[in-house]
N, C-alpha and C positions, 0 to 999 in steps of 0.2 A: 391476131394482133401480135405475134413475135416477128412474123415479116414485116409488118408496119414499122415496130420500134425498131428493127435493124434498117429499114429505110430511113426512117427520122433520124437515128444516129449518123447514118452515112452524109445526109443531106446537111445536118447540124455541124458535122466537122469541117466542112466547106464555109457554112454559115452560121456561126454560133450565135449570130445577135437576132436570129429569125425567132420574133416572138410567136407567130402563129405555129410554126412548126414545134416549138417548145409546147404550146398548150395540146397540139395534138399528139405529141409524144406521151404527154401525161395521160391523154386519153387511153393509149396503148397500154401504158402501164398498168391502170387502172383495172382494163380489161384481164390483164395478168394477174391480178391480185396485188400488185405492188404499189399499195396505196401510200405510204411514205415516200417512195421515189418518186412518185406521180404528183404529190404535194409538194415536194421540193422543185419539180419541174415547173409546176405552176408559178410557185412563186419565182422563178426565174424569168418566166414569160412574162409576168406582171412587173418584174423590175426593168424588162427591156421597153415595155409599153403599159403604162397603166390604164389606157384606155381600152384595153382589149377585152371588151365584154365577155368574150368565150373562156377567157383565162379565169375571170372571176366566177363565173358561173361552175366551171370545172372545180375550181377551188372550193366553193362553196357544197358543191355535191359531194366531194372527197371528205370535207370537214365532217359534214352530215353522217356519212358511213362510217367516221370514226367517233360519233357521239359527241363531237364537239360543236352544239347547235348553236351557241351564242356567236362563234367565229363564222360559222356557216351563214348566219343571218348578216352578219356584217359583210361578208363578201357578195351575197347576193343584193345587199343595198348598194355597194361599189359597182355591181354591175350596172343596176339601174341607172346610176349616176352617169356612168361611163356611156351609156346608152342615150341619155338624155343630152350630154354634152356633142354626141355625134349628130344629134337631131337639128340641135342649134346650129350647127355649122353647115350643114347640108341646106 
């Protein structure tokens, strides 16, 4: 996870608005036990792309680990809504 984190940092230095890379960086941070940083990264990803299902799912999982269950459920609902919107567009 540390090497992946470094790769994402390098990539994001050139493309800071890449929401998917931010969500993947959050995953690496989570694996390193840096949950609050991972949560902030998810928020950044969602801020760049509200329809990014993986960011909502990642955030929900993190909130669940942090025993913030009501907030986690809200994130999972947002993930479902984002997925439904994608299905309607397709």
